[in-house]
N, C-alpha and C positions, 0 to 999 in steps of 0.2 A: 598505521599499519607497518611502519618501518621497524617497529619492535620485533617483528617476525624474523628480520634478517640481521639485526644488530648482534654482534658477538657478546656484548656486555649485558644483554637482556637475560633476565632469569627465566627459568622454565615456566614459572607462573605468569610472568609478564607475557610470554609467548602464547600461553593458553588463553589468557584474557583477550589479547589482541586477535587471536584466531576466532574466538567466539564472537567478538564484536564484528569482525570482518564478515562472518557468515550471516549476520543479521542484515547486512547491506544488500544481499542478493535479491530479496523480495522487492524492496523499493526500486532497485535497478530494473527489475522485470516490469514494474508498473510504469516505467517511463515509456514503454512501447505498447502497452495495452490498457484500456480503460473501459472495457465492455463487460465487466463481471459484477454480478449482484450477489452478495453474500446472504445466506440464510440468516435471519436475525438471531437465532439460537447460537449459531457458530460465532457471530460477531460478539455476542454477550460472553460466551465461553472464552473467546480470544482476549477480551478485555480483562477478565478475571485472571486468566493464565498469564498474560503479559505483566500484570501488576505483581502477581506472585513471583514469577521468574525474575523480575527486576529487583524485587526486595531480596530474594535469595542471592542474586548475582552481586548486588551492592554489599550485602553482608559478607559474602565470600571475599570480595576485594578488600573490604575494610579489615577483615580478620588477617588477610595476607599482609596488609600494610602494617598493622600493629605488630605482627611477628617479624617484620623486616624482610619478608619474602617477595614483596612487590613494592616497587617504587614508581612514582609518577615519571613521566617523560622529562628529559632534561629542561625543556622549555617551561615546565611548571614552576620551577624555582626562580626563573627569571621574570615571571609574570608579576604584575602588581597585586597587592593584597585584594583590592577591589575586584579585579578580574578573577582571581581564584575563588572569591566568595560567590561571584555570579556563576562561575562554571560548575561549582559543586551541585546545586540543584538542577542545572541544565542537563548534566550527563545522565542521571536516572530517567528524566523525562524523555530525553532523546532516545535512550536505549529502550525504554518501555514502548515508545511510539514505533520504533523499528520492529520490535517484537510483535506488536499488535498488527502492523501491516503484513508481516509474514504469516501470522496465525489466522488473521481474519480475511485476508484477500489473496495473497500470493499462493500459499499452500492449497487452500480450497479451489482456487482457479486452476492450478496445475492438476489437482485430483479430478476436477470436472473435465478438463481438457482430455485427460487420459481415459477416464472411466464413464464420462457422461453419455447420455443418449439424446438424440435429436428430437425436438418438439416444436410445435407451432403454437404461439399464443396470439390472442387478439388483444389489442390495446388501443388507446388513444394517444397520439403523439402531437407535440407542438415543435415548431422549429425555433431554434435559439441561436444567437450569435454571441461569441466572446472573442474579442480581439486579443491575441497573445502571441508572443514569439515562440513559446515552447510547445504550444498545442494547436489543435485545429480551430479555425474561426467559426465554422458553420456546423451545427449539430442538430440532431433530433432528440427530443427528450420524451420518453414514454411516461405517461401519467402515473403508472403504478410503481415506477422506480424511484426510490429515495435513498440511493446508496452513495456514500461519500466517494469521491474521486471518479465516479462513473460519467462518461460521456460517449456518445456515438457520433462519429464524424461523418459528414456528407460533403460532397463537392459544392462549390459555390453555385454552379449552374443548376443543380437540383434544388438548392436552397431558394434561388430566385424563382423557380417554377412553382414552388409550393405556396399555397395560400397562407395568410397569417393566422388563420383560425385553426382549431383542433382538427386533426385528421384521424380517421380510423386506419389502423395499420396491422399487418401481420408481422410478428416478431419471430424470426427463425432463431431458436435457441438450442444450446447444448446444456442439459440439466443433470444435476446429481443431488444427493441429499445435502451437500454443502452449499449449494447455490446454483446459479445459472449464468451462462455467457450469452450475450445477445450477439449472434453472428451476422444477422442482416435484419434490416427493417424495411418492409415494403409497404408504402402507403397504398391504401385501397382507393382507387379513383372511382367515384360513383358516377354513373352515366345520368345525364339530365334528360 
């Protein structure tokens, strides 16, 4: 992203760097929230759109390169041939993945946050634990949710109180046509 501030960068290099920088906003947003479930139709559309936009973007950059209007960063020429060969397929995959995250998760989640309405769903949840430094260790997993990158964090004290079996729960959600956010999960304690 240093290309945006370098004086010797061409206008086209700055445009490409700005577009690439914008695609990182969605994944950064996901570092702080993991409670969104995308509508499957939106996810499919996002996959097709991200592939199409990636092909267009790579064709655009390739055309600029052949016309001499865009050149790789200075470090490109200092890299070994093997490294350059490995980077060439990685860049479109990385760019396409970033676009997909934006189109399938971040933008629909922002839309739902602003325009969604409150709902209550009934579901069955199980407790789950994943030990990691970057995320929460204790989670509840709704049975009906099969979304990538989704998890609902709970404190360790609640995790230890819950049984290891499936539990009925109320899911407090915010929903729109693009998907829904699980704002709270309340296990239903049955009286014996």
